[in-house]
N, C-alpha and C positions, 0 to 999 in steps of 0.2 A: 503494499500499500504505500503510495506517495504521501509524503508529509508535506504540508504547506507552511512554511515558517510564519506567515502573516497570522494564519488560523491559530497556530500553537501559541504564539506571543499574545495575540489579542485575547484568546480564551484563558490563558494563565493570569494575565493582567486583570481581566474582569472578575475571574474567580477569586483572586486576592482582594480586590476591592470590595466585592460582596461579602466575604468573610469579616473583613475589617470593619464594615459599616453595619453589619447585621445588629438589629436591635437598636440602632441609633436614630430611628425616625421619630420625629416630634409629631408629624401627623398620623392619624389613625386611617388605615386602609379600608376601603369599602368592605363591609362584611359580605361574603358570597352566601348565596342560599345553598341548600344541600343539593339541589339539582345542578347548579352551576358548577359546584365542586366535583360532583361525580362526572359531568359532562367534560371538564377539563382533565380529569384522570383518565377518562376514556380516549380523549383526543391525543393526550400525551402517549398512551399506551399504543395507540394506532400509529403514531408518528415514530416511536421507538421500533416498531415492527417494520414500517416502510424503511427506515434507515438501515435496519440490518439486512434488508433486500436491496440496498444501495438505490432505493426509490426516493432520492432526496427531494424531488418535486412534490411528491406526496407528503413526505415528512414536513416540508415548509408549509404546505396547505393546513395541515393539522396543527402544526405550531402557531400559525398565524390565527387560526380559529380559536385555540386556547388562549392567546393573547388578547383577542378581542373580547373575550368574555371577562378576563381580569387584566386589564391594561396597566395596573399599577405593580404587577409582579415582575421584577427584573429577571428572574430565572427563566420566565417564559420568552423574554425578549433575547436572553442569551441563546436558548435553544433554537429560536427562529433564526438568529444571525449564524448559528453554526450550520443549519441546513442551507441556508442561502450561500455561505462560503463554500460548501461542499459542491455547489453547482456553479461556482465561480462568479456568482453575483457579489463581487467585493464592494461595490457601492451600497447596495442593500444591507449587506452584512454589517458594514461599518456603521450605517445608521441604527440598525437594531443593537449593536454593542453599545454605542454611544447613549442610546435611550436606556439600556440596561443600567449603565453606570450612573446616568442621571436619576433613575429610579431609586437605585441603591444608595445614592447620597442624599435623597430627600428624606 
């Protein structure tokens, strides 16, 4: 498997930022309903399955749908960016990574 330095560096930097900022938010995120939570879990399971089949377009679609349900979750933006990066969509991936960092810092 070919490794992409941009993806590895961005993912590592974002993961470190998310870990350092965990629990530092002053604002309260919107509380999700039970149905929304279940839908996100299902979409993320589908996205992981699609990625395991190297169907990154489908994984991107599922991650985007999950992020639309909970736009305040930086981890969903990170996963979306990773799916986009695997397809060579560097600009889209960069936007998703930046949004994840911004959400994590909030």
